[in-house]
C-alpha positions as CSV (number, residue, x, y, z in Angstrom):
1,M,53.8,-7.5,-11.8
2,A,53.5,-8.6,-8.0
3,Q,51.2,-5.6,-7.3
4,L,49.0,-6.3,-10.2
5,R,48.7,-10.2,-9.4
6,S,47.8,-8.9,-5.7
7,A,45.2,-6.6,-7.0
8,I,43.6,-9.3,-9.3
9,V,43.5,-11.9,-6.3
10,V,41.9,-9.2,-4.1
11,F,39.4,-8.4,-6.8
12,V,38.5,-11.9,-7.5
13,V,38.3,-12.8,-3.7
14,L,36.1,-9.6,-2.9
15,T,33.9,-10.4,-5.9
16,L,33.4,-13.9,-4.7
17,I,32.6,-12.9,-1.2
18,T,30.4,-9.7,-1.8
19,G,29.1,-10.6,-5.2
20,V,28.3,-14.5,-4.8
21,A,28.7,-15.8,-1.2
22,Y,27.0,-12.9,0.6
23,P,23.8,-12.6,-1.7
24,A,23.7,-16.4,-1.7
25,L,23.6,-16.6,2.1
26,V,21.2,-13.8,2.4
27,T,18.8,-15.3,-0.3
28,L,19.1,-18.7,1.5
29,I,18.2,-17.3,5.1
30,A,15.3,-15.1,3.4
31,Q,13.9,-18.0,1.6
32,T,14.2,-20.2,4.6
33,A,13.0,-17.8,7.4
34,F,10.8,-15.5,5.6
35,P,9.6,-17.3,2.2
36,H,6.3,-15.1,1.9
37,Q,8.0,-11.7,2.4
38,A,11.3,-12.7,0.1
39,N,8.9,-13.6,-2.6
40,G,7.1,-10.2,-2.8
41,S,4.3,-10.9,0.0
42,L,1.8,-11.6,-3.0
43,I,-1.7,-11.9,-2.2
44,E,-3.6,-14.6,-4.4
45,K,-7.2,-15.0,-5.2
46,D,-8.4,-18.3,-6.8
47,G,-4.7,-19.5,-7.0
48,K,-3.6,-16.3,-9.2
49,P,-1.5,-13.5,-7.9
50,I,-3.6,-10.3,-7.7
51,G,-1.3,-7.8,-6.0
52,S,1.3,-7.5,-3.1
53,A,0.6,-6.7,0.5
54,L,3.5,-4.2,0.1
55,I,2.5,-2.1,-2.9
56,G,-0.7,-0.3,-3.3
57,Q,-3.3,-0.4,-6.2
58,T,-5.7,2.2,-7.6
59,F,-9.4,1.7,-6.4
60,D,-11.8,4.3,-7.7
61,D,-15.0,2.4,-7.7
62,P,-17.3,3.5,-5.0
63,R,-17.8,-0.1,-3.8
64,Y,-14.2,-0.2,-2.6
65,F,-12.2,1.5,-0.1
66,W,-9.7,4.0,-1.7
67,G,-6.1,4.1,-0.8
68,R,-3.5,6.8,-0.6
69,P,-2.8,8.8,-3.8
70,S,0.4,7.6,-5.6
71,A,3.1,10.2,-6.8
72,T,4.7,7.6,-9.1
73,S,4.4,8.4,-12.9
74,P,3.4,7.9,-15.5
75,V,1.5,4.9,-14.0
76,T,0.3,5.0,-10.4
77,Y,1.7,2.6,-7.7
78,D,4.6,1.8,-10.2
79,A,7.2,0.0,-8.2
80,G,9.8,0.7,-10.7
81,S,9.6,4.4,-10.3
82,S,8.9,4.6,-6.6
83,T,9.0,8.3,-5.5
84,G,7.2,11.1,-3.6
85,S,6.2,14.2,-5.4
86,N,9.2,16.2,-3.9
87,L,7.0,19.2,-3.6
88,G,6.9,21.1,-0.4
89,P,3.9,22.0,1.5
90,T,4.0,25.6,0.3
91,N,4.4,24.5,-3.4
92,P,1.4,26.0,-5.3
93,D,1.1,22.7,-7.4
94,Q,0.9,20.7,-4.4
95,K,-1.6,23.0,-2.7
96,K,-3.6,22.7,-5.7
97,A,-3.4,18.8,-6.1
98,V,-4.5,18.4,-2.4
99,Q,-7.3,20.8,-2.7
100,E,-8.7,19.1,-5.7
101,R,-8.3,15.8,-3.8
102,I,-10.1,17.0,-0.7
103,E,-12.9,18.3,-3.1
104,A,-13.3,15.0,-4.7
105,I,-13.2,13.2,-1.4
106,R,-15.9,15.5,0.0
107,K,-18.0,15.0,-3.1
108,A,-17.9,11.1,-2.7
109,H,-18.7,11.5,0.9
110,P,-21.3,14.2,1.3
111,E,-22.4,12.6,4.7
112,Q,-19.0,13.5,6.3
113,S,-18.7,16.9,7.8
114,G,-15.4,16.4,9.7
115,P,-11.9,16.9,8.1
116,V,-10.7,14.6,5.6
117,P,-7.7,12.2,6.9
118,G,-4.6,13.4,5.5
119,D,-3.7,10.0,4.0
120,L,-6.6,10.2,1.6
121,V,-5.2,13.3,-0.1
122,M,-1.5,13.2,0.3
123,A,0.8,10.6,-1.3
124,S,3.4,8.7,0.8
125,A,7.1,9.3,0.4
126,S,7.3,6.2,-1.7
127,G,4.2,6.7,-3.7
128,L,3.4,2.9,-3.1
129,D,1.9,2.7,0.3
130,P,-0.8,-0.2,0.5
131,H,-2.2,1.1,3.8
132,I,-4.5,3.8,5.0
133,S,-5.1,4.9,8.5
134,P,-8.3,3.4,10.5
135,A,-9.6,7.1,10.3
136,A,-9.3,7.0,6.6
137,A,-11.1,3.7,6.4
138,Q,-13.8,5.0,8.9
139,Y,-14.3,8.0,6.8
140,Q,-15.3,5.8,3.8
141,I,-17.6,3.3,5.5
142,G,-20.9,5.1,4.7
143,R,-20.0,5.2,0.9
144,V,-18.9,1.6,0.7
145,A,-21.8,0.4,2.9
146,Q,-24.3,2.1,0.6
147,A,-22.6,0.9,-2.6
148,R,-22.4,-2.6,-1.3
149,V,-26.1,-2.9,0.2
150,L,-24.5,-3.7,3.5
151,S,-24.9,-2.2,6.8
152,E,-22.5,0.3,8.2
153,D,-21.8,-2.0,11.3
154,R,-21.1,-4.9,8.9
155,V,-18.5,-2.9,7.0
156,R,-17.2,-1.5,10.3
157,Q,-16.7,-4.9,11.6
158,L,-14.6,-5.8,8.4
159,V,-12.5,-2.6,8.9
160,A,-11.8,-3.5,12.5
161,S,-10.9,-7.2,11.6
162,H,-8.5,-5.9,8.9
163,T,-6.9,-3.3,11.1
164,E,-3.3,-4.2,11.8
165,E,-1.8,-3.1,15.0
166,R,1.6,-1.6,15.6
167,V,4.5,-3.8,15.2
168,L,5.6,-5.3,18.4
169,G,3.2,-3.0,20.0
170,V,5.3,0.1,19.6
171,L,6.5,0.5,16.1
172,G,4.6,2.4,13.6
173,E,0.9,3.2,13.6
174,P,-2.3,1.1,13.2
175,R,-3.1,0.6,9.6
176,V,-5.5,-1.1,7.1
177,N,-4.2,-2.9,4.1
178,V,-6.6,-1.6,1.3
179,L,-6.3,-4.6,-1.0
180,R,-7.1,-7.2,1.9
181,L,-10.0,-5.2,3.1
182,N,-11.4,-4.9,-0.5
183,L,-11.0,-8.7,-1.2
184,A,-12.9,-9.3,2.3
185,L,-15.7,-6.9,1.1
186,D,-16.0,-8.9,-2.2
187,E,-16.1,-12.2,0.0
188,A,-18.7,-10.8,2.2
189,T,-20.9,-9.5,-0.5
190,K,-20.8,-12.6,-2.9
191,G,-24.3,-13.0,-4.4
192,I,-25.5,-9.7,-3.0
193,P,-26.2,-7.1,-6.1
194,S,-24.6,-3.8,-5.4
195,R,-25.6,-0.2,-6.3
196,Q,-23.6,1.2,-9.2
């Protein structure tokens, strides 16, 4: 009986510490120090949430910059099923998917003759990446500028102003948040008819 009582006491104490006190403390610290990030890093337009800075969205309209492909299924960029394709580089299905994406990107950008940036044709490990490399954004400038009836220089300026540098100057790579860039494009072209 003494052992059972001890086990119950340990169970209750550990439950209170690890199941109540610790999560409450972490939540309090996060909400105090990092409220934007703790609440999903939501991006709002006209007071309504339209996405997260942490989760990509599908853009396929020529007027917008396109992000990385998403490997989540059945819905792309589904945070509830974050995953990579788990297909290796020599897998025939992976090779076929990447080749089809390369052909689609080349068709949409006939003015480009250089190699297609890898992040435009290969999904990230999570399948949710909201960023593309500056090279992937530069690759798309001609198409977006033409569809938006903007100069390439103006679109290039928007890309440059939305390029995030390495964290603390050393961690990660420079990157462009696709949703934020596309929102800036919408703002820059208010009242300007675009080509469809």
